[in-house]
KEKE-3310 file (N, C-alpha, C; in steps of 0.2 Angstrom, whole numbers, plus 5000, padded with zeros to 4 digits):
npx = (4784:4793:4789:4798:4799:4797:4808:4818:4816:4818:4831:4838:4834:4840:4854:4856:4854:4865:4876:4875:4883:4895:4891:4887:4900:4907:4899:4902:4916:4917:4910:4918:4929:4925:4922:4935:4940:4933:4937:4950:4950:4944:4933:4922:4924:4929:4940:4936:4937:4946:4951:4959:4976:4989:5001:5019:5036:5051:5068:5077:5088:5097:5099:5090:5075:5059:5042:5025:5016:5025:5024:5012:4998:5002:5001:5004:5013:5015:5026:5031:5046:5061:5078:5086:5078:5074:5064:5050:5052:5062:5057:5045:5050:5057:5045:5041:5051:5048:5036:5040:5047:5036:5030:5039:5039:5027:5030:5027:5033:5040:5035:5021:5019:5025:5035:5036:5048:5049:5059:5058:5069:5080:5093:5100:5097:5105:5108:5117:5117:5104:5105:5113:5105:5094:5100:5103:5091:5089:5083:5076:5080:5072:5059:5057:5058:5068:5066:5070:5068:5066:5063:5051:5043:5042:5036:5024:5018:5017:5007:4996:4994:4989:4998:5005:5019:5031:5044:5057:5067:5079:5081:5075:5061:5043:5030:5015:5013:5011:5006:5002:4990:4989:4980:4980:4975:4979:4972:4969:4967:4968:4973:4986:4989:5000:4996:4984:4986:4987:4997:5005:5016:5009:4996:4997:5004:4994:4984:4989:4991:4978:4973:4981:4974:4963:4953)
npy = (5077:5066:5052:5036:5033:5046:5053:5046:5049:5063:5063:5058:5067:5079:5075:5072:5085:5092:5084:5080:5084:5078:5065:5063:5066:5055:5044:5047:5045:5031:5026:5029:5022:5009:5009:5010:4999:4989:4991:4989:4975:4969:4961:4948:4936:4941:4954:4971:4985:4999:5011:5019:5016:5027:5032:5031:5037:5032:5031:5016:5004:5001:5012:5016:5024:5019:5013:5011:5009:5003:4990:4986:4974:4966:4959:4970:4975:4988:4996:5008:5015:5017:5013:5013:5013:5010:5002:4996:4994:4985:4972:4971:4971:4959:4951:4953:4947:4934:4933:4935:4923:4914:4918:4915:4901:4898:4902:4915:4927:4942:4938:4938:4945:4959:4967:4982:4992:5007:5020:5035:5042:5049:5055:5046:5034:5030:5024:5014:5010:5005:4994:4986:4984:4978:4966:4960:4954:4945:4950:4948:4957:4957:4955:4961:4977:4990:5006:5024:5042:5060:5067:5075:5072:5058:5057:5064:5055:5044:5048:5047:5034:5031:5032:5041:5052:5058:5069:5070:5082:5076:5070:5058:5047:5045:5034:5028:5011:5001:4990:4991:4983:4980:4977:4968:4978:4990:4994:4999:4987:4982:4986:4981:4982:4985:4987:4981:4968:4960:4960:4949:4937:4926:4929:4940:4934:4925:4933:4940:4929:4926:4937:4936:4926:4932:4937)
npz = (5200:5189:5179:5177:5164:5158:5164:5158:5144:5145:5149:5137:5128:5133:5133:5119:5114:5119:5114:5101:5090:5092:5092:5079:5072:5077:5071:5057:5057:5060:5049:5039:5042:5041:5027:5022:5027:5020:5007:5008:5011:5000:4999:4996:4983:4971:4969:4971:4959:4965:4960:4946:4944:4948:4935:4933:4930:4934:4940:4937:4945:4935:4929:4919:4914:4920:4922:4928:4917:4908:4911:4908:4907:4915:4932:4946:4960:4972:4982:4994:5001:5012:5011:5023:5033:5050:5055:5049:5036:5031:5037:5029:5016:5017:5018:5005:4998:5000:4994:4981:4979:4979:4968:4958:4959:4953:4941:4937:4940:4933:4920:4921:4932:4942:4954:4962:4971:4978:4982:4993:4997:4990:4992:5001:4996:4983:4967:4968:4981:4982:4974:4982:4993:4987:4983:4995:4998:4988:4976:4960:4946:4934:4938:4950:4954:4959:4962:4961:4964:4962:4978:4981:4970:4972:4984:4982:4973:4981:4989:4980:4980:4992:5003:5016:5019:5030:5034:5046:5057:5056:5045:5043:5040:5042:5038:5030:5030:5018:5004:4987:4976:4959:4945:4929:4920:4925:4936:4953:4965:4978:4995:5005:5021:5034:5047:5048:5049:5038:5029:5024:5016:5011:5009:5000:4989:4985:4981:4970:4962:4960:4953:4942:4935:4930:4917)
capx = (4789:4793:4789:4804:4799:4798:4815:4823:4815:4821:4839:4840:4833:4846:4860:4856:4855:4872:4881:4873:4888:4900:4889:4888:4907:4909:4896:4905:4922:4916:4908:4924:4934:4922:4923:4942:4942:4930:4941:4957:4949:4942:4926:4920:4929:4933:4942:4933:4941:4946:4952:4964:4982:4993:5007:5025:5042:5057:5075:5079:5095:5101:5100:5085:5068:5054:5036:5019:5014:5030:5022:5004:4996:5005:4999:5009:5013:5019:5028:5035:5050:5068:5082:5089:5073:5075:5059:5045:5053:5065:5053:5040:5054:5058:5039:5040:5056:5045:5031:5044:5048:5030:5028:5044:5037:5022:5032:5023:5037:5043:5031:5014:5018:5030:5035:5040:5049:5050:5062:5057:5075:5085:5100:5104:5096:5107:5107:5122:5114:5098:5108:5116:5099:5090:5104:5102:5084:5090:5078:5077:5078:5067:5053:5057:5062:5069:5066:5071:5066:5066:5059:5045:5040:5040:5031:5017:5016:5015:5000:4991:4993:4987:5004:5008:5026:5033:5051:5058:5072:5085:5081:5071:5054:5038:5026:5011:5017:5006:5008:4996:4990:4986:4978:4983:4973:4981:4967:4971:4962:4968:4979:4989:4991:5003:4993:4978:4989:4986:5003:5009:5017:5005:4990:4999:5005:4988:4980:4993:4990:4971:4972:4984:4970:4957:4953)
capy = (5072:5063:5045:5033:5034:5053:5054:5043:5053:5069:5063:5057:5074:5084:5072:5073:5092:5093:5080:5078:5085:5073:5058:5063:5065:5048:5040:5048:5041:5024:5024:5030:5017:5003:5009:5009:4991:4985:4992:4985:4968:4967:4959:4943:4932:4945:4961:4977:4991:5005:5017:5019:5017:5032:5030:5035:5035:5033:5028:5009:5004:5000:5019:5018:5026:5014:5015:5006:5007:4998:4983:4985:4968:4961:4961:4973:4977:4994:4997:5014:5013:5019:5007:5014:5013:5006:4997:4992:4993:4979:4966:4971:4969:4952:4948:4953:4942:4928:4934:4934:4916:4911:4919:4911:4894:4898:4905:4922:4933:4945:4937:4940:4949:4963:4970:4989:4995:5014:5024:5042:5045:5049:5057:5040:5028:5030:5017:5009:5008:5001:4988:4982:4983:4973:4960:4957:4951:4941:4952:4947:4963:4956:4955:4965:4983:4995:5013:5030:5048:5066:5066:5078:5068:5051:5058:5066:5049:5040:5050:5045:5027:5031:5032:5047:5052:5064:5069:5074:5086:5072:5067:5052:5047:5041:5033:5022:5005:4997:4987:4991:4978:4983:4972:4969:4984:4996:4996:4997:4982:4981:4988:4976:4987:4981:4987:4977:4961:4956:4960:4942:4935:4921:4933:4944:4930:4922:4938:4941:4923:4926:4942:4934:4922:4935:4938)
capz = (5199:5182:5179:5175:5157:5157:5166:5153:5138:5146:5149:5130:5125:5135:5130:5112:5113:5121:5111:5094:5085:5094:5090:5072:5070:5078:5066:5051:5057:5060:5042:5034:5043:5038:5020:5020:5028:5015:5001:5009:5011:4994:5000:4992:4980:4966:4972:4967:4957:4969:4956:4942:4948:4945:4932:4935:4927:4939:4939:4939:4947:4929:4926:4914:4917:4920:4926:4928:4910:4905:4913:4906:4905:4921:4939:4949:4967:4973:4989:4995:5007:5011:5013:5029:5038:5056:5058:5046:5029:5030:5037:5024:5010:5018:5016:4998:4995:5000:4988:4975:4979:4977:4961:4954:4959:4948:4934:4936:4941:4927:4914:4922:4939:4944:4961:4962:4978:4976:4988:4993:5000:4985:4995:5003:4991:4977:4963:4970:4988:4980:4971:4987:4997:4983:4983:5001:4997:4982:4971:4953:4943:4929:4941:4956:4952:4964:4959:4964:4960:4967:4984:4981:4965:4974:4990:4979:4970:4986:4991:4976:4982:4999:5007:5018:5021:5034:5035:5052:5056:5056:5038:5043:5037:5045:5032:5030:5027:5014:4997:4983:4971:4953:4940:4922:4916:4928:4941:4960:4967:4985:4999:5010:5026:5039:5054:5048:5050:5032:5025:5024:5009:5008:5007:4995:4983:4983:4978:4964:4957:4958:4948:4935:4931:4928:4910)
cpx = (4788:4793:4796:4805:4800:4805:4820:4822:4819:4829:4841:4839:4839:4853:4861:4857:4862:4878:4880:4879:4893:4898:4889:4895:4909:4906:4900:4912:4922:4914:4914:4929:4931:4923:4930:4943:4939:4934:4947:4956:4947:4935:4924:4926:4933:4934:4939:4938:4940:4946:4958:4971:4986:5000:5013:5031:5048:5063:5076:5086:5100:5102:5094:5079:5063:5048:5031:5017:5019:5028:5015:5003:4999:5001:5005:5008:5018:5020:5033:5039:5056:5072:5085:5084:5074:5070:5055:5047:5057:5061:5048:5044:5055:5051:5039:5045:5052:5039:5034:5045:5042:5028:5033:5042:5032:5024:5029:5028:5041:5039:5024:5013:5025:5030:5039:5041:5052:5053:5060:5063:5080:5092:5104:5103:5098:5106:5111:5119:5108:5100:5110:5110:5095:5094:5103:5096:5084:5084:5080:5075:5073:5060:5052:5061:5062:5071:5067:5069:5067:5061:5052:5040:5037:5035:5024:5014:5013:5008:4994:4990:4991:4992:5006:5015:5028:5040:5053:5065:5079:5086:5078:5064:5049:5033:5021:5014:5012:5009:5001:4996:4986:4985:4981:4981:4975:4976:4969:4965:4962:4974:4980:4992:4994:4999:4986:4980:4988:4991:5008:5010:5012:4998:4991:5000:4999:4984:4983:4991:4983:4970:4975:4979:4964:4958:4951)
cpy = (5068:5056:5042:5034:5041:5055:5052:5047:5060:5069:5062:5063:5079:5081:5073:5081:5094:5090:5077:5078:5079:5066:5058:5062:5058:5043:5041:5044:5034:5022:5024:5024:5010:5003:5008:5001:4987:4985:4988:4978:4965:4965:4954:4940:4936:4952:4966:4981:4997:5011:5015:5020:5023:5030:5034:5033:5037:5030:5021:5009:5003:5007:5021:5020:5020:5016:5009:5004:5003:4991:4982:4977:4963:4964:4964:4975:4983:4995:5003:5013:5018:5014:5007:5014:5008:5001:4993:4990:4987:4972:4966:4969:4962:4948:4948:4949:4935:4928:4932:4926:4912:4912:4916:4904:4893:4901:4911:4928:4936:4944:4939:4944:4953:4966:4977:4991:5002:5018:5032:5045:5045:5051:5051:5034:5030:5024:5012:5006:5003:4994:4983:4980:4977:4966:4956:4952:4946:4943:4951:4953:4963:4957:4959:4971:4988:5002:5019:5036:5054:5065:5068:5074:5061:5052:5060:5059:5044:5041:5048:5037:5026:5031:5039:5047:5058:5063:5073:5078:5083:5069:5060:5052:5042:5040:5028:5016:5000:4995:4988:4986:4981:4977:4973:4975:4990:4998:4994:4993:4981:4984:4983:4981:4983:4981:4983:4970:4957:4957:4954:4940:4930:4924:4937:4940:4927:4927:4940:4935:4924:4931:4940:4929:4925:4937:4945)
cpz = (5192:5183:5176:5168:5155:5158:5160:5146:5139:5146:5142:5127:5126:5132:5123:5110:5114:5117:5104:5089:5086:5091:5082:5069:5071:5073:5059:5051:5057:5053:5038:5036:5041:5031:5018:5022:5023:5009:5002:5009:5005:4994:4995:4988:4975:4969:4967:4964:4962:4965:4951:4945:4944:4942:4934:4930:4932:4937:4941:4941:4941:4926:4921:4918:4915:4924:4925:4921:4906:4906:4912:4904:4910:4927:4942:4957:4968:4980:4990:5001:5007:5014:5020:5035:5044:5058:5052:5039:5027:5031:5032:5017:5011:5016:5008:4994:4995:4995:4982:4974:4977:4970:4956:4954:4954:4942:4932:4936:4934:4921:4915:4929:4940:4951:4960:4969:4976:4982:4987:4996:4995:4987:4997:4999:4984:4973:4966:4977:4986:4977:4977:4992:4993:4983:4989:5002:4991:4977:4964:4949:4937:4932:4947:4955:4958:4961:4963:4960:4965:4972:4984:4976:4968:4980:4987:4976:4975:4989:4987:4977:4989:5004:5009:5021:5024:5035:5042:5051:5055:5049:5038:5041:5041:5039:5033:5027:5024:5007:4993:4978:4965:4948:4933:4918:4919:4933:4948:4963:4975:4988:5004:5015:5032:5046:5054:5049:5044:5027:5026:5017:5006:5005:5000:4988:4981:4979:4971:4959:4955:4952:4941:4931:4928:4920:4908)
residu = (MET:PHE:SER:CYS:LYS:GLU:GLN:GLY:GLU:ARG:PHE:VAL:SER:VAL:PHE:TRP:GLN:LYS:HIS:TRP:PHE:LYS:VAL:LEU:ILE:ALA:VAL:VAL:ILE:VAL:ALA:ALA:ALA:ALA:GLY:TRP:TYR:ILE:LYS:SER:GLN:GLY:GLY:GLY:GLU:LYS:LEU:PRO:VAL:ILE:LYS:LYS:ALA:ALA:ASP:PHE:LYS:LEU:GLU:HIS:THR:ASP:GLY:LYS:GLN:THR:GLY:LEU:SER:ASP:ASP:ASN:GLY:LYS:VAL:ARG:LEU:VAL:TYR:PHE:PHE:TRP:SER:THR:CYS:PRO:ASP:VAL:CYS:GLN:PRO:THR:THR:PHE:GLU:LEU:SER:LYS:VAL:GLN:GLN:GLU:LEU:GLN:LYS:SER:ASN:LEU:LEU:GLY:THR:ASP:ALA:VAL:ILE:TYR:SER:ILE:SER:PHE:ASP:PRO:ASP:ARG:ASP:THR:ALA:GLU:GLN:LEU:LYS:LYS:TYR:SER:ALA:ARG:PHE:GLU:ALA:ASP:PRO:GLN:GLY:TRP:LYS:PHE:LEU:ARG:GLY:GLU:SER:LYS:THR:VAL:VAL:ASP:LEU:ALA:LYS:GLN:TYR:GLY:VAL:SER:VAL:LEU:LYS:ASP:ASN:ASN:GLY:ASN:PHE:ALA:HIS:THR:ASN:SER:VAL:ALA:LEU:ILE:ASP:ARG:ALA:GLY:ASN:LEU:ARG:LYS:TYR:PHE:VAL:ALA:THR:ASP:GLY:ASN:LEU:SER:TYR:ARG:LEU:VAL:ALA:GLU:ALA:VAL:LYS:ASN:LEU:ALA:LYS:GLU:GLN)
# end
């Protein structure tokens, strides 16, 4: 007969032998999730630099090519979307319209801060469609730019911003719904992810204002 202590030790030993790999995988997943959460939250008063933001050149609704480096020296928000999206894109764009209003109140929009809404659905999101869509949200084209490009180009770019995009057989898209925050030097500083509950215009606008104050 084993004592209670010996039985407990034997149980732990047998359990570990059978399940050590599953436990290890679970630890890795939790650690990765914690790391992503810390990155997305910024942690502390000053947001850390996550990485250099990928540059791009895409078509503006005015027909001209524009990109991230054209607004060097400004704080930038980057959002990937498609205008006929039936769920998350329109509510997020509405939140960005309120971010725009907050930045306008502080006289930052266009001068110190820019918003990019980038479509990965060029077939439906023509320049004319994006003009109509942006007008619905009263977007100021000097400070809120709606861009489009070849689908593969934009999808590849989105991946560099942590956004996954999947197209179904009906031509519709599923995608990560997040907004990237980029500082004046072109560094990616924060992700606002809808599923984390932190994609609200107040949080986004406040973060932009704080970065605009950084020297």
